[in-house]
Steps between C-alpha positions, in 0.01 A plus 500: 500500500534865388219752472456456125463122537253546785283734292508258207404209723216698652365576157501135400344398830235769474409384149464143615300607804270716289413208275438272796278752678314570177423135465423432863259782568327473164413143589267643764267620227227251416543398135223661298505219248435232758136389483329474836267205538145565605447430874311180564241445767654176629794550740610134469879493455647311206847349464572707187771708668676189623491343154627815332751595768822439308345596168399832655855559622635456146235740374588749774868491410424573137286797597750625757809500279325639192311774682759776436406466132143598581563811710274794427467860616276411794799343670673838525311586820674207666833516317584865560483505883657157531769579249591816690491323836712207390748724324540706818545187709765363261695822532489491881509126571858489618454799729177373657642152549807633676289718726387189689725416789545157654202432726441134601144566615404666172665223298326226695161672473550546128593135458188381682273725293669379182379145569157614378647564158700181476401249235407233754313747722289635213444152360376384840248784513374430149482127578299567813247706305463217249466218755250692711302584189493141377413341833238760596349552156602867503545579131663838559763366737571216255546744213718725716734210570516391137550844351743586778709192424487569128606862547781399735646266239468772236682751720770245589576449132508875434721590797742214428543620141548865601753411770693300243503792256571784746746318732508788744714479812328521838554789745746305718716383210781743579651752264304372199162514676225613265691408187297348215616209282749392765365163616258627767143407585361825637280634219206479538400385848361148491330533837330823393365356177379187679327691779329747264397230256309303759370809682355635175319176420354483851403868502339468155301192600373671817479851362166558678674447834705806577664340804633214285643742244668716762649195670625342177657812358625610840690176555641510149622855560670390823681222313626745237623741765659217697711398201658846516528535876643148516770615254410226253395737220515859385185712498475477123513118519208501742298749295541308175418170669188649656382649170557174315321299768198728491490490123528122474240447771254729324572340164435145620187601687352692207570215260372206705258627765148356486254793501228267629663528843452875517131475588582276795742758637243775473232306682727419795707817512280673756494217752880475497577867520224630725361339815143382535340693789239303695312588821552286808261468797593307812172426679651374826706815542238730346770652285503616141801514273634438155738262324735556210549194280757462220489225241833377358 
């Protein structure tokens, strides 16, 4: 491929990437037109999410694919930096990918980290949240599992469609690595979108627990980086997948979260984040002390 063809291809790829980023990040904004139900006093969980699970997915897909038609000026604060970043990554993808030498230890570590972003790995985590929530009566864990599963299906549909359209070759494809519309499956990163989708739902559900948010987003970030260091994707693939995952996770949460659960989080946030300090006196030893108790 000559220089002129490369520039032309980069322009087309950048245009496609700009639209995808525009859609993905804008999804993170809570729809202003979505009415928020009034919080109820009773925390008793209902099976409404289970009954509407597949119906909600169809509704999500409609909102996801038609969102670019509803973009407004407020989205510029997200589009501009991401557009610049992704454009820069597209222009340097081949160079950065080739800068990685063959390192078995790095490749193995990247592969192990990537398991967290696999479809079965993320599905297992979401399923665990749901089962624990149902068996223990924990409404928040139950909702986390349901919304996490819903968002994962939404992101799987989106990433499958985008891979089919872009058909970008992976970094280790040889001389045509990085080429679009050439039968590849590199753009965007499926593991990145999966990891960020579930991490965003979990972090949104437990937004009053800083440790949970840091852990969720931290692990998702590691998965995205591992897809590059493992030479499975280019940096732009990982960035777009991450942005889409975050956007879809936020979209599903904002559309289907039950605000009645927010009061429960607030009441228990202190006991889970900060220890309860209690005095201790051992009469037989004539000793005084203290105990730190955490409630999980």
